[in-house]
PDB file as gemmi writes it, atoms N, CA and C in Angstrom:
CRYST1    1.000    1.000    1.000  90.00  90.00  90.00 P 1                      
ATOM      1  N   MET A   1      28.263  16.817   1.038  1.00  0.00           N  
ATOM      2  CA  MET A   1      27.223  15.815   0.926  1.00  0.00           C  
ATOM      3  C   MET A   1      27.329  15.123  -0.434  1.00  0.00           C  
ATOM      4  N   SER A   2      27.223  13.815  -0.451  1.00  0.00           N  
ATOM      5  CA  SER A   2      27.259  13.102  -1.723  1.00  0.00           C  
ATOM      6  C   SER A   2      25.839  12.877  -2.221  1.00  0.00           C  
ATOM      7  N   ALA A   3      25.718  12.876  -3.511  1.00  0.00           N  
ATOM      8  CA  ALA A   3      24.397  12.685  -4.118  1.00  0.00           C  
ATOM      9  C   ALA A   3      24.002  11.220  -4.041  1.00  0.00           C  
ATOM     10  N   GLN A   4      22.770  10.978  -3.691  1.00  0.00           N  
ATOM     11  CA  GLN A   4      22.231   9.628  -3.648  1.00  0.00           C  
ATOM     12  C   GLN A   4      21.776   9.243  -5.050  1.00  0.00           C  
ATOM     13  N   PRO A   5      22.126   8.059  -5.530  1.00  0.00           N  
ATOM     14  CA  PRO A   5      21.625   7.648  -6.849  1.00  0.00           C  
ATOM     15  C   PRO A   5      20.108   7.488  -6.782  1.00  0.00           C  
ATOM     16  N   ALA A   6      19.470   7.923  -7.837  1.00  0.00           N  
ATOM     17  CA  ALA A   6      18.013   7.796  -7.894  1.00  0.00           C  
ATOM     18  C   ALA A   6      17.658   6.326  -8.072  1.00  0.00           C  
ATOM     19  N   SER A   7      16.747   5.863  -7.252  1.00  0.00           N  
ATOM     20  CA  SER A   7      16.317   4.478  -7.411  1.00  0.00           C  
ATOM     21  C   SER A   7      15.236   4.431  -8.478  1.00  0.00           C  
ATOM     22  N   SER A   8      15.304   3.416  -9.285  1.00  0.00           N  
ATOM     23  CA  SER A   8      14.314   3.299 -10.345  1.00  0.00           C  
ATOM     24  C   SER A   8      13.010   2.769  -9.755  1.00  0.00           C  
ATOM     25  N   PRO A   9      11.896   3.191 -10.323  1.00  0.00           N  
ATOM     26  CA  PRO A   9      10.614   2.694  -9.810  1.00  0.00           C  
ATOM     27  C   PRO A   9      10.501   1.197 -10.058  1.00  0.00           C  
ATOM     28  N   PRO A  10       9.736   0.507  -9.209  1.00  0.00           N  
ATOM     29  CA  PRO A  10       9.596  -0.937  -9.418  1.00  0.00           C  
ATOM     30  C   PRO A  10       8.962  -1.222 -10.779  1.00  0.00           C  
ATOM     31  N   ALA A  11       9.413  -2.291 -11.385  1.00  0.00           N  
ATOM     32  CA  ALA A  11       8.869  -2.684 -12.690  1.00  0.00           C  
ATOM     33  C   ALA A  11       7.415  -3.109 -12.529  1.00  0.00           C  
ATOM     34  N   ALA A  12       6.651  -2.866 -13.563  1.00  0.00           N  
ATOM     35  CA  ALA A  12       5.259  -3.313 -13.553  1.00  0.00           C  
ATOM     36  C   ALA A  12       5.247  -4.834 -13.498  1.00  0.00           C  
ATOM     37  N   PRO A  13       4.279  -5.407 -12.796  1.00  0.00           N  
ATOM     38  CA  PRO A  13       4.244  -6.875 -12.722  1.00  0.00           C  
ATOM     39  C   PRO A  13       3.958  -7.502 -14.077  1.00  0.00           C  
ATOM     40  N   LEU A  14       4.468  -8.706 -14.254  1.00  0.00           N  
ATOM     41  CA  LEU A  14       4.127  -9.491 -15.430  1.00  0.00           C  
ATOM     42  C   LEU A  14       2.706  -9.996 -15.226  1.00  0.00           C  
ATOM     43  N   VAL A  15       1.821  -9.738 -16.172  1.00  0.00           N  
ATOM     44  CA  VAL A  15       0.426 -10.162 -16.049  1.00  0.00           C  
ATOM     45  C   VAL A  15       0.239 -11.486 -16.775  1.00  0.00           C  
ATOM     46  N   VAL A  16      -0.316 -12.449 -16.040  1.00  0.00           N  
ATOM     47  CA  VAL A  16      -0.622 -13.770 -16.591  1.00  0.00           C  
ATOM     48  C   VAL A  16      -2.138 -13.903 -16.604  1.00  0.00           C  
ATOM     49  N   ASN A  17      -2.714 -13.979 -17.794  1.00  0.00           N  
ATOM     50  CA  ASN A  17      -4.162 -14.056 -17.927  1.00  0.00           C  
ATOM     51  C   ASN A  17      -4.599 -15.518 -17.980  1.00  0.00           C  
ATOM     52  N   SER A  18      -5.154 -15.987 -16.861  1.00  0.00           N  
ATOM     53  CA  SER A  18      -5.669 -17.354 -16.789  1.00  0.00           C  
ATOM     54  C   SER A  18      -7.189 -17.358 -16.685  1.00  0.00           C  
ATOM     55  N   LEU A  19      -7.808 -16.269 -17.092  1.00  0.00           N  
ATOM     56  CA  LEU A  19      -9.273 -16.192 -17.046  1.00  0.00           C  
ATOM     57  C   LEU A  19      -9.878 -17.239 -17.974  1.00  0.00           C  
ATOM     58  N   GLY A  20     -10.887 -17.907 -17.474  1.00  0.00           N  
ATOM     59  CA  GLY A  20     -11.569 -18.929 -18.267  1.00  0.00           C  
ATOM     60  C   GLY A  20     -10.874 -20.282 -18.258  1.00  0.00           C  
ATOM     61  N   LYS A  21      -9.767 -20.376 -17.566  1.00  0.00           N  
ATOM     62  CA  LYS A  21      -9.032 -21.642 -17.502  1.00  0.00           C  
ATOM     63  C   LYS A  21      -9.326 -22.321 -16.168  1.00  0.00           C  
ATOM     64  N   HIS A  22      -9.509 -23.620 -16.217  1.00  0.00           N  
ATOM     65  CA  HIS A  22      -9.831 -24.384 -15.012  1.00  0.00           C  
ATOM     66  C   HIS A  22      -8.560 -24.939 -14.379  1.00  0.00           C  
ATOM     67  N   CYS A  23      -8.610 -25.129 -13.078  1.00  0.00           N  
ATOM     68  CA  CYS A  23      -7.479 -25.687 -12.349  1.00  0.00           C  
ATOM     69  C   CYS A  23      -7.145 -27.065 -12.901  1.00  0.00           C  
ATOM     70  N   PRO A  24      -5.883 -27.336 -12.985  1.00  0.00           N  
ATOM     71  CA  PRO A  24      -4.739 -26.644 -12.388  1.00  0.00           C  
ATOM     72  C   PRO A  24      -4.056 -25.647 -13.319  1.00  0.00           C  
ATOM     73  N   VAL A  25      -4.682 -25.257 -14.420  1.00  0.00           N  
ATOM     74  CA  VAL A  25      -4.005 -24.430 -15.424  1.00  0.00           C  
ATOM     75  C   VAL A  25      -3.506 -23.092 -14.870  1.00  0.00           C  
ATOM     76  N   PRO A  26      -4.255 -22.355 -14.021  1.00  0.00           N  
ATOM     77  CA  PRO A  26      -3.687 -21.097 -13.498  1.00  0.00           C  
ATOM     78  C   PRO A  26      -2.374 -21.300 -12.747  1.00  0.00           C  
ATOM     79  N   VAL A  27      -2.256 -22.385 -12.004  1.00  0.00           N  
ATOM     80  CA  VAL A  27      -1.006 -22.671 -11.291  1.00  0.00           C  
ATOM     81  C   VAL A  27       0.101 -23.018 -12.285  1.00  0.00           C  
ATOM     82  N   ILE A  28      -0.223 -23.777 -13.295  1.00  0.00           N  
ATOM     83  CA  ILE A  28       0.760 -24.122 -14.327  1.00  0.00           C  
ATOM     84  C   ILE A  28       1.217 -22.857 -15.043  1.00  0.00           C  
ATOM     85  N   ASP A  29       0.281 -21.957 -15.356  1.00  0.00           N  
ATOM     86  CA  ASP A  29       0.639 -20.692 -16.005  1.00  0.00           C  
ATOM     87  C   ASP A  29       1.593 -19.890 -15.119  1.00  0.00           C  
ATOM     88  N   LEU A  30       1.314 -19.833 -13.821  1.00  0.00           N  
ATOM     89  CA  LEU A  30       2.185 -19.122 -12.886  1.00  0.00           C  
ATOM     90  C   LEU A  30       3.567 -19.764 -12.854  1.00  0.00           C  
ATOM     91  N   ALA A  31       3.613 -21.078 -12.743  1.00  0.00           N  
ATOM     92  CA  ALA A  31       4.893 -21.790 -12.671  1.00  0.00           C  
ATOM     93  C   ALA A  31       5.731 -21.566 -13.923  1.00  0.00           C  
ATOM     94  N   GLN A  32       5.088 -21.475 -15.071  1.00  0.00           N  
ATOM     95  CA  GLN A  32       5.815 -21.258 -16.322  1.00  0.00           C  
ATOM     96  C   GLN A  32       6.261 -19.807 -16.474  1.00  0.00           C  
ATOM     97  N   ALA A  33       5.500 -18.870 -15.905  1.00  0.00           N  
ATOM     98  CA  ALA A  33       5.828 -17.445 -16.042  1.00  0.00           C  
ATOM     99  C   ALA A  33       6.897 -16.991 -15.064  1.00  0.00           C  
ATOM    100  N   LEU A  34       6.949 -17.579 -13.891  1.00  0.00           N  
ATOM    101  CA  LEU A  34       7.839 -17.101 -12.832  1.00  0.00           C  
ATOM    102  C   LEU A  34       9.309 -17.018 -13.246  1.00  0.00           C  
ATOM    103  N   PRO A  35       9.857 -18.006 -13.936  1.00  0.00           N  
ATOM    104  CA  PRO A  35      11.274 -17.908 -14.311  1.00  0.00           C  
ATOM    105  C   PRO A  35      11.587 -16.741 -15.263  1.00  0.00           C  
ATOM    106  N   SER A  36      10.579 -16.162 -15.893  1.00  0.00           N  
ATOM    107  CA  SER A  36      10.830 -15.081 -16.852  1.00  0.00           C  
ATOM    108  C   SER A  36      10.954 -13.717 -16.186  1.00  0.00           C  
ATOM    109  N   VAL A  37      10.764 -13.638 -14.851  1.00  0.00           N  
ATOM    110  CA  VAL A  37      10.939 -12.370 -14.150  1.00  0.00           C  
ATOM    111  C   VAL A  37      12.129 -12.481 -13.201  1.00  0.00           C  
ATOM    112  N   GLU A  38      12.706 -11.336 -12.882  1.00  0.00           N  
ATOM    113  CA  GLU A  38      13.848 -11.278 -11.969  1.00  0.00           C  
ATOM    114  C   GLU A  38      13.406 -11.634 -10.550  1.00  0.00           C  
ATOM    115  N   VAL A  39      14.332 -12.126  -9.740  1.00  0.00           N  
ATOM    116  CA  VAL A  39      14.061 -12.332  -8.319  1.00  0.00           C  
ATOM    117  C   VAL A  39      13.681 -10.979  -7.726  1.00  0.00           C  
ATOM    118  N   GLY A  40      12.601 -10.946  -6.972  1.00  0.00           N  
ATOM    119  CA  GLY A  40      12.099  -9.707  -6.387  1.00  0.00           C  
ATOM    120  C   GLY A  40      10.974  -9.074  -7.188  1.00  0.00           C  
ATOM    121  N   ALA A  41      10.811  -9.506  -8.434  1.00  0.00           N  
ATOM    122  CA  ALA A  41       9.756  -8.951  -9.284  1.00  0.00           C  
ATOM    123  C   ALA A  41       8.423  -9.643  -8.996  1.00  0.00           C  
ATOM    124  N   GLU A  42       7.354  -9.025  -9.484  1.00  0.00           N  
ATOM    125  CA  GLU A  42       6.013  -9.544  -9.244  1.00  0.00           C  
ATOM    126  C   GLU A  42       5.394 -10.122 -10.508  1.00  0.00           C  
ATOM    127  N   VAL A  43       4.555 -11.126 -10.273  1.00  0.00           N  
ATOM    128  CA  VAL A  43       3.701 -11.689 -11.306  1.00  0.00           C  
ATOM    129  C   VAL A  43       2.274 -11.506 -10.822  1.00  0.00           C  
ATOM    130  N   LEU A  44       1.415 -11.050 -11.696  1.00  0.00           N  
ATOM    131  CA  LEU A  44       0.002 -10.853 -11.386  1.00  0.00           C  
ATOM    132  C   LEU A  44      -0.789 -11.880 -12.189  1.00  0.00           C  
ATOM    133  N   VAL A  45      -1.406 -12.827 -11.492  1.00  0.00           N  
ATOM    134  CA  VAL A  45      -2.182 -13.881 -12.151  1.00  0.00           C  
ATOM    135  C   VAL A  45      -3.660 -13.518 -12.052  1.00  0.00           C  
ATOM    136  N   LEU A  46      -4.312 -13.411 -13.193  1.00  0.00           N  
ATOM    137  CA  LEU A  46      -5.750 -13.181 -13.240  1.00  0.00           C  
ATOM    138  C   LEU A  46      -6.427 -14.528 -13.448  1.00  0.00           C  
ATOM    139  N   ALA A  47      -7.319 -14.891 -12.546  1.00  0.00           N  
ATOM    140  CA  ALA A  47      -7.990 -16.191 -12.635  1.00  0.00           C  
ATOM    141  C   ALA A  47      -9.409 -16.058 -12.107  1.00  0.00           C  
ATOM    142  N   ASP A  48     -10.308 -16.830 -12.701  1.00  0.00           N  
ATOM    143  CA  ASP A  48     -11.697 -16.810 -12.243  1.00  0.00           C  
ATOM    144  C   ASP A  48     -12.197 -18.185 -11.811  1.00  0.00           C  
ATOM    145  N   ASP A  49     -11.326 -19.172 -11.815  1.00  0.00           N  
ATOM    146  CA  ASP A  49     -11.701 -20.494 -11.329  1.00  0.00           C  
ATOM    147  C   ASP A  49     -11.581 -20.492  -9.805  1.00  0.00           C  
ATOM    148  N   PRO A  50     -12.653 -20.813  -9.075  1.00  0.00           N  
ATOM    149  CA  PRO A  50     -12.584 -20.791  -7.608  1.00  0.00           C  
ATOM    150  C   PRO A  50     -11.464 -21.650  -7.028  1.00  0.00           C  
ATOM    151  N   GLY A  51     -11.067 -22.687  -7.712  1.00  0.00           N  
ATOM    152  CA  GLY A  51      -9.987 -23.539  -7.229  1.00  0.00           C  
ATOM    153  C   GLY A  51      -8.666 -22.799  -7.130  1.00  0.00           C  
ATOM    154  N   ALA A  52      -8.492 -21.748  -7.912  1.00  0.00           N  
ATOM    155  CA  ALA A  52      -7.251 -20.979  -7.881  1.00  0.00           C  
ATOM    156  C   ALA A  52      -7.064 -20.288  -6.532  1.00  0.00           C  
ATOM    157  N   LYS A  53      -8.161 -19.981  -5.841  1.00  0.00           N  
ATOM    158  CA  LYS A  53      -8.061 -19.324  -4.531  1.00  0.00           C  
ATOM    159  C   LYS A  53      -7.395 -20.232  -3.507  1.00  0.00           C  
ATOM    160  N   VAL A  54      -7.431 -21.522  -3.729  1.00  0.00           N  
ATOM    161  CA  VAL A  54      -6.757 -22.482  -2.854  1.00  0.00           C  
ATOM    162  C   VAL A  54      -5.402 -22.869  -3.461  1.00  0.00           C  
ATOM    163  N   ASP A  55      -5.415 -23.181  -4.747  1.00  0.00           N  
ATOM    164  CA  ASP A  55      -4.231 -23.740  -5.397  1.00  0.00           C  
ATOM    165  C   ASP A  55      -3.043 -22.780  -5.449  1.00  0.00           C  
ATOM    166  N   ILE A  56      -3.274 -21.521  -5.783  1.00  0.00           N  
ATOM    167  CA  ILE A  56      -2.157 -20.586  -5.932  1.00  0.00           C  
ATOM    168  C   ILE A  56      -1.480 -20.305  -4.586  1.00  0.00           C  
ATOM    169  N   PRO A  57      -2.225 -20.022  -3.497  1.00  0.00           N  
ATOM    170  CA  PRO A  57      -1.541 -19.848  -2.206  1.00  0.00           C  
ATOM    171  C   PRO A  57      -0.765 -21.098  -1.756  1.00  0.00           C  
ATOM    172  N   VAL A  58      -1.333 -22.275  -1.983  1.00  0.00           N  
ATOM    173  CA  VAL A  58      -0.641 -23.512  -1.601  1.00  0.00           C  
ATOM    174  C   VAL A  58       0.625 -23.681  -2.443  1.00  0.00           C  
ATOM    175  N   TRP A  59       0.533 -23.420  -3.730  1.00  0.00           N  
ATOM    176  CA  TRP A  59       1.702 -23.528  -4.601  1.00  0.00           C  
ATOM    177  C   TRP A  59       2.800 -22.575  -4.130  1.00  0.00           C  
ATOM    178  N   CYS A  60       2.427 -21.343  -3.786  1.00  0.00           N  
ATOM    179  CA  CYS A  60       3.407 -20.364  -3.308  1.00  0.00           C  
ATOM    180  C   CYS A  60       4.120 -20.864  -2.052  1.00  0.00           C  
ATOM    181  N   ARG A  61       3.371 -21.449  -1.125  1.00  0.00           N  
ATOM    182  CA  ARG A  61       4.000 -21.990   0.087  1.00  0.00           C  
ATOM    183  C   ARG A  61       4.930 -23.148  -0.256  1.00  0.00           C  
ATOM    184  N   MET A  62       4.466 -24.051  -1.110  1.00  0.00           N  
ATOM    185  CA  MET A  62       5.267 -25.221  -1.473  1.00  0.00           C  
ATOM    186  C   MET A  62       6.555 -24.833  -2.188  1.00  0.00           C  
ATOM    187  N   LYS A  63       6.479 -23.826  -3.039  1.00  0.00           N  
ATOM    188  CA  LYS A  63       7.630 -23.414  -3.850  1.00  0.00           C  
ATOM    189  C   LYS A  63       8.411 -22.270  -3.205  1.00  0.00           C  
ATOM    190  N   ARG A  64       7.992 -21.876  -2.007  1.00  0.00           N  
ATOM    191  CA  ARG A  64       8.650 -20.810  -1.245  1.00  0.00           C  
ATOM    192  C   ARG A  64       8.703 -19.501  -2.019  1.00  0.00           C  
ATOM    193  N   GLN A  65       7.576 -19.149  -2.622  1.00  0.00           N  
ATOM    194  CA  GLN A  65       7.416 -17.857  -3.280  1.00  0.00           C  
ATOM    195  C   GLN A  65       6.453 -17.035  -2.421  1.00  0.00           C  
ATOM    196  N   GLN A  66       6.464 -15.729  -2.573  1.00  0.00           N  
ATOM    197  CA  GLN A  66       5.687 -14.862  -1.682  1.00  0.00           C  
ATOM    198  C   GLN A  66       4.377 -14.441  -2.324  1.00  0.00           C  
ATOM    199  N   LEU A  67       3.270 -14.848  -1.708  1.00  0.00           N  
ATOM    200  CA  LEU A  67       1.954 -14.382  -2.126  1.00  0.00           C  
ATOM    201  C   LEU A  67       1.736 -13.034  -1.450  1.00  0.00           C  
ATOM    202  N   LEU A  68       1.715 -11.975  -2.236  1.00  0.00           N  
ATOM    203  CA  LEU A  68       1.575 -10.623  -1.695  1.00  0.00           C  
ATOM    204  C   LEU A  68       0.125 -10.276  -1.389  1.00  0.00           C  
ATOM    205  N   GLY A  69      -0.786 -10.894  -2.123  1.00  0.00           N  
ATOM    206  CA  GLY A  69      -2.189 -10.604  -1.881  1.00  0.00           C  
ATOM    207  C   GLY A  69      -3.081 -11.198  -2.950  1.00  0.00           C  
ATOM    208  N   VAL A  70      -4.344 -11.252  -2.600  1.00  0.00           N  
ATOM    209  CA  VAL A  70      -5.384 -11.702  -3.520  1.00  0.00           C  
ATOM    210  C   VAL A  70      -6.454 -10.625  -3.504  1.00  0.00           C  
ATOM    211  N   ASP A  71      -6.689 -10.019  -4.647  1.00  0.00           N  
ATOM    212  CA  ASP A  71      -7.658  -8.937  -4.744  1.00  0.00           C  
ATOM    213  C   ASP A  71      -8.797  -9.337  -5.665  1.00  0.00           C  
ATOM    214  N   ALA A  72      -9.996  -8.899  -5.316  1.00  0.00           N  
ATOM    215  CA  ALA A  72     -11.135  -9.112  -6.215  1.00  0.00           C  
ATOM    216  C   ALA A  72     -10.870  -8.315  -7.490  1.00  0.00           C  
ATOM    217  N   ALA A  73     -11.166  -8.919  -8.606  1.00  0.00           N  
ATOM    218  CA  ALA A  73     -10.990  -8.267  -9.904  1.00  0.00           C  
ATOM    219  C   ALA A  73     -12.352  -8.174 -10.581  1.00  0.00           C  
ATOM    220  N   GLU A  74     -12.376  -7.491 -11.707  1.00  0.00           N  
ATOM    221  CA  GLU A  74     -13.630  -7.355 -12.446  1.00  0.00           C  
ATOM    222  C   GLU A  74     -14.233  -8.727 -12.730  1.00  0.00           C  
ATOM    223  N   ARG A  75     -13.354  -9.661 -13.028  1.00  0.00           N  
ATOM    224  CA  ARG A  75     -13.759 -11.051 -13.270  1.00  0.00           C  
ATOM    225  C   ARG A  75     -12.821 -11.931 -12.471  1.00  0.00           C  
ATOM    226  N   GLY A  76     -13.281 -12.508 -11.393  1.00  0.00           N  
ATOM    227  CA  GLY A  76     -12.431 -13.396 -10.602  1.00  0.00           C  
ATOM    228  C   GLY A  76     -11.536 -12.650  -9.646  1.00  0.00           C  
ATOM    229  N   TRP A  77     -10.248 -13.044  -9.619  1.00  0.00           N  
ATOM    230  CA  TRP A  77      -9.293 -12.520  -8.654  1.00  0.00           C  
ATOM    231  C   TRP A  77      -7.970 -12.212  -9.327  1.00  0.00           C  
ATOM    232  N   ALA A  78      -7.218 -11.336  -8.671  1.00  0.00           N  
ATOM    233  CA  ALA A  78      -5.863 -11.013  -9.096  1.00  0.00           C  
ATOM    234  C   ALA A  78      -4.926 -11.461  -7.972  1.00  0.00           C  
ATOM    235  N   PHE A  79      -4.059 -12.398  -8.272  1.00  0.00           N  
ATOM    236  CA  PHE A  79      -3.111 -12.957  -7.311  1.00  0.00           C  
ATOM    237  C   PHE A  79      -1.755 -12.286  -7.549  1.00  0.00           C  
ATOM    238  N   ARG A  80      -1.233 -11.612  -6.539  1.00  0.00           N  
ATOM    239  CA  ARG A  80       0.051 -10.933  -6.640  1.00  0.00           C  
ATOM    240  C   ARG A  80       1.121 -11.796  -5.987  1.00  0.00           C  
ATOM    241  N   VAL A  81       2.081 -12.232  -6.803  1.00  0.00           N  
ATOM    242  CA  VAL A  81       3.119 -13.155  -6.334  1.00  0.00           C  
ATOM    243  C   VAL A  81       4.481 -12.520  -6.594  1.00  0.00           C  
ATOM    244  N   ARG A  82       5.345 -12.514  -5.576  1.00  0.00           N  
ATOM    245  CA  ARG A  82       6.715 -12.032  -5.740  1.00  0.00           C  
ATOM    246  C   ARG A  82       7.645 -13.234  -5.858  1.00  0.00           C  
ATOM    247  N   ARG A  83       8.508 -13.177  -6.859  1.00  0.00           N  
ATOM    248  CA  ARG A  83       9.513 -14.234  -7.013  1.00  0.00           C  
ATOM    249  C   ARG A  83      10.584 -14.047  -5.943  1.00  0.00           C  
ATOM    250  N   VAL A  84      10.790 -15.055  -5.140  1.00  0.00           N  
ATOM    251  CA  VAL A  84      11.748 -14.998  -4.045  1.00  0.00           C  
ATOM    252  C   VAL A  84      13.063 -15.658  -4.444  1.00  0.00           C  
ATOM    253  N   SER A  85      12.984 -16.712  -5.226  1.00  0.00           N  
ATOM    254  CA  SER A  85      14.211 -17.415  -5.632  1.00  0.00           C  
ATOM    255  C   SER A  85      14.088 -17.920  -7.047  1.00  0.00           C  
TER     256      SER A  85                                                      
END                                                                             
């Protein structure tokens, strides 16, 4: 039997703090942060502007990035985005 190489745990997501910023700034913050992570990695955007609940999912569809989920956070929401390309 050959030994299987141990897979490394997934990297922690890059956290982008857009709390207190009004749209379209959370989307701009996401767009600027995405190139700094590897393809397949996650970016976690924290935002409390209600417009981000519409803007970030639409941006992900337009840019063909994967929105993994939107979770309620202590303040606003946490948008989990995976870089696809």
